[in-house]
N, C-alpha and C positions, 0 to 999 in steps of 0.2 A: 304459417300464417301466409298469407296469399300474395303474392306477387303485385304491385299496385300497378291500374290500368293504365297504359304508355297512354292513353288519351286524356288520364285525366285533369292535366295543365292544359289544354286546347284553346279553353276559352279566355283563359288567365294568358296565353300567347298571343289569342287573335286583340286583346285587349290593348298589350305591350305594342301591336304591331300599329295599330290605328294610329294610337300615340304619336309611337313616333313617324309613320307617314303624315299623320296630321298635321303636326309641328313641322315637316321639311314642307309642308305644300300649302301652311297659314305665309301669307302675302301681305303685304302694305296695304291698305286702301280694298282687299277684298274678303267680301263677308262672308264667314265661315258658319252654316249651320248645325249646329252640335246637333245627337243624335238624341238628345234627354240622361237624364239622370241615371248614371251607371255606380253602384255604390262597390268601392274598394272589397275585396274578399280574403282574407287569408286562410286553407285548409289544413291542416295537421291529423296526424294520428299519433296515439298513445299505443302503448302493449300494457299497463298496469290501470285501470283495465285495459283492455282493446276495446278501442274506440276514435271513431273520427272528431276533431274538435275544428266547427266551421265559424270564423270570427268574423262579421261583418259592419262594416264601419257606415251608421244609419245617422248621422248629425242632421237635425230637424226635424226629422220623421216621430211623428207621435205613434207610439206600442199600438194604439190603436186600426192606426194605418199600414200592418203588417199582417200577411198571408204568407206562411210557410206550408207543403206541401213535399211529401220525400214519395216516391215512386221507383221502386228499383233501386238504383245506387244513383239517382239523379234527387236533386235538394233543390226546391224551386223557391224563389224567396220575391216579391212582387208587395208594393204597396207606395205610397206615395208621398211625395213630400212637398209643403204646403205650396200655394199660391205665391209665383215669386211677386207681383204687383197688387200693392193695399190701396183703396179708395183713399183717395186725400192727399196721396203722396206724390211727388214728383221724380221721378227719378233721371238723375244724370249719366248714370251706371248699373247693368244688370249683369251679374255675371256668375252667380252663383244659379246653377243646374237644378230645375224645381219639376215635379209633373211628376207622372206616373214612372215606374221603374217595376225592371222581372229582371230578375241574375238566376241563369238555369247551373248548380254547379254539377258537375261529375264526378262523384266521388270513386278512389280506386280498390274501393274492395267491398264486398255483401255488407248490409247493414239490417240493421231491428229499428226499422220506424218507427213500429209502438213504443219503444222501451223511448225513445230520442226525448231529449228535454231540451228546454230553451230560455234564455235567460236576457231581458232588455234594461241597458242599464247607461244613462250617461252618453245616447246617441250609440250603441255598441252592444252589436247582437252577437249570443252566444249559444251557440246550437249543437251539443253532444247527443254523436248517433252511438249506441253501440254497433260492435265489429262483429258478425257472424261466424262459428266456424274456426276461432281461433281462443 
């Protein structure tokens, strides 16, 4: 089995740093513009059979709004979470992030994209991608 790519977790580390410094820099009275919706992602590897399993938390996203693409070691997940404001409602507070999103996951091994499978249930997307050469 190939050794995992050292940069496979870079996106996760970047997001954690953004969250850490975003919390530190947030002060009462200062408005902070958010970058938009960014779903949480878990990436795991199994050996029986050898595959990458990517689980993405997407509550409030319709399956028809999702797009998946695999190029090389890169899995791209994009879509849109419904509109924040509904006509006829007056909002006191809006904190749930909505709108378009795009997540790029760098996988730590060579994969076989043509044999990938995906399922979506209760706001959880699960993508299984067989590993090559193992």
